[in-house]
N, C-alpha and C positions, 0 to 999 in steps of 0.2 A: 371663730375661737380657734377654729382649725389650725384659718390661712395666716396668723399670726405667731402660731405656735409650729409650722408649717417652713415660715419666714425666718422667724429665730431661728433654728433650730439652722436650716439655710446659714443662715450667717456665720450661726455659729461655726459651723462646718470649713466654710470660704474662712472664719478668722484662722481656725486652728492650721489650715493644711499652709495659711502665710504663715503661722506661726514658724510651722514648721521647717519651711520654704528659708526662712529668715535665720533659724536654732543652726540651720544642716553649715547654710554659707558659713555663719560668721566660725560655728567648729569648725567646719576645715580652714576658714581663711588662718585659723586660728594653727592647728596640725600644719598646716603650709610653712609658718613661720616658724614654729617649732624643731621643724623638718631642719627649713635651710640654715636654721643657724648651731641645731649641730651636725649639721654636716661644715661650718663656719664660712658657708657664706649668705653675704647681706642682699639681699632683693632688690631693698629700696636703693642702696649702692651701684647695684648688678644697671639696673637699668639708667643712672645718673653716667652711671659708663659707656656703656649704651653710645646716649644721645654725645658721650662726651668724641667717641671714638670714630660716629660720625663729624661730627663737626669740624676734627685732624683731620682726616682722611679727607674733607671734602677742601681744604687747605693746601695739602700733600698735593691733590689732584688735581686742580687749578694753576701747582705753581708747576709739575709735571707736560701739561699740556697749555703748552703756551707764551705760562708769568713770565718762566727764568729766559726765553728764549727776548720776549716784550722787552724784561728790564735790561739786557744786554742790548737791545738794539736803538732803548730810548739813553744810552751813555751816547751814540754815534760813533763816527768810524774810528779807527783805532790809527792815536799822534805818530808823525817818525821824530817830532821833533820830544829831547827831551822836559823838561814842566811841563809839557803837556802832556804826556805819557806819563807824567809819575800823579798828575792827578788823574790823569782817567783809572792806573793800576790802581789807585786811592779809591776808587771811586766804584771800580770793578770789587775788588775785595769786600766793597760795604755790602754789596747786593750779595757778595758770597754769601758773607757771614747771616744776611737776616733770613736766607734762603735757609743754608746750617743749621740754622735755628728751629726748622719743625721735625728735623731728625733730630732735636734735645731734648721736646716740646713731649716726642715717642717717644728717649728715653727717660727720661725725668718718669713718663707715662709707666712705665713698666719698672720702675724702678732700679734702672740699670745706667743712669746715667755716670760720667767719670768726669769729674774736673779736669783731670790733667790734660783727658783727651784732650777736651774741647779745651782749656791751656792751649795746647797744640796746637792745635788747627789756628788759634788767633794770632799765631808769635810766626805760623807758617804765612798764613796770610799778609801780616804786617811787614815779613822780611819782604816779598818777591813786591805788596806794592814799594814797599822802600828802592827797590831792588827797579822796579818800572819793567818787572818780568812775567809779561803778558801770559808768557804759553803755559810758566808754571799755571799763575793761575788759573785760564784756562784746564789746565790739568783738575788745578784742585773742585772745578763747577762740573767737571766730568764722573768728577767722584762722589761731589754733592748729590749730581742728579742719582746715582746708584745708591746712593745709599736713602734718596726720597724711595725712590719704587719697593727696596726692603721693607723700609717701614712703613710704605702701605702697605707691604704683604703683609707682614708684622700685623698692623692693626686689624686688615682687614679679620683675618685668624684669629682674632685676638674677640672680635665682635662677634663673629658668627660664633664661638665658641659661647661667649652669653648671652648671644640670640637663643639657641640652643638649648643652652640652661633652663632661662626664662618660659619656655614651650614647653620644656617639661615637667617645670614644676605649676605652669597654667594645666595641662592635660590632667597629671595628680589630684591640682585645685576640684578640679570637676568630676572625673572620678570619684572626690573622697566627698563631695558634695549629694552629687546622686544614694551613695553607696548609707553615709549619716543620716540622709534622707529617711530613707529607705528603713532603715535602724530606728529612726526619728517614729516614723509609721509605726512601726510595730512595736517599739518600746514605749516608754515609759508616756509618748503626749500619744494616745489612742484616740483615733475619730469617728464617731459615730455614725 
């Protein structure tokens, strides 16, 4: 009988400790949610944004690390005759436009997209391709490369900021979890 009583008391203590751990975890999670909501941050959206930024950073870095040169090499040598030169210029303009879209995706992500600027770039590319101005297209390609590097830096800074924020909230969660666990241990859920 004593052993059964001791066993029941031991099990009830374990259950109470488990209840305190779960209750303190849920309470700390709710507090973090409310604190983040009051500060205007959506933690789930930020987590999704980090993944989106990583994906876009990967695309940009692959273009900067040989993707652009590969695209230009696939077009072959620059022809000297005009109908072929125009075709080459049109294909080069298309490749530049597709590469520039990555910077536009970054601008859309940061809410700084400007339709007029994008249309002006497109018109400039069309004008260069109609006149078969390969030098002008190569200058545009250099501009796109610089824009990609700038976009990469901006995305990296935003990603680091969101990761620091996430780490701070996780640290605060664990501190609150421990504090609330000890509070519950001394407060209204008391083990014997």
